[in-house]
C-alpha angles and dihedrals in degrees: 000000000000095000091059091052091049094047090049087055088055090057105271116133114240093258091049090051094045091047094049095050088049090054090050089053096042097039095208128005147154113261095254091059091047089052094051091046093049098036093240121148111256094238089061105044099081093054090044093053092046087055091051089052090052089052090052094246101111138026135202111251110197129324109244098073100014109227134178129208131195119253124215115301089198092061091048092051090047089054090046093051092050092047091048093049088048089054095048091048090053094047090047089054095047091047092050091056093049099045122014121213114286116262112265091242094057113117118201121203122228122204123193134022095261093058093048092049091044093052092043089057090047094054093045095048089052096047114127107171118007145358130198118191139161133167139048106049100214095050089046091052093054096047091050091058088049096051110115117247113266097027113120112239125198112184127177140168119245096236128127093019132100113285116257095181134071120253108283093026132094122210129227123195129195135172129175132199094338089285114079134039139186130195116191130183114201122197115241116231111275093024119109120236142063128275110256138170149158134252122199146158094212106135093213092060092040090055092045090055093046090052093046092053092048091050090051092051092051090047091057091049091051095047 
């Protein structure tokens, strides 16, 4: 059951997740019935239900007979979301102290087609305002489909312009939000070598790529 798997991902044990989903299905039940519904051994059901009560997911309803009822899953998810956001914020602060943001002029080398494509997807998925890209058509098609709604996309073909790749290679250019850029060189079939590229936040390179893509788009319109 997918709900059980997702609850475990949020920190519940398997028995807790199964007991909680059983309670949601039953509405209100004695522990023995919850155990049967959830497939939990009878000796384990009482401690499992007590832990659910401690998590704010279940509540005792009466004593004779003792019954349990599920509490709101929405409230639990809200608490989990707040807790997760707090942990992320704390992690971000700690990591920032350990490793400051890279200098804008830093250039990072990429080796292999998988690394280039993966970083292209990351850049696109995190775009907020604008994306400029030109080059290899199948990759550009995929990235266009991944572009978030509301992000301005300018795309062009690298034809009719000075070559920026060596013979036997094809270039791919990507700039995002005026702050990050990637230049990739893919190896054409039958040509030795490995795909390679660079990734940078250098504003000069970012603006050069944006200008190159604009020029390529203008050349296509004039052709």
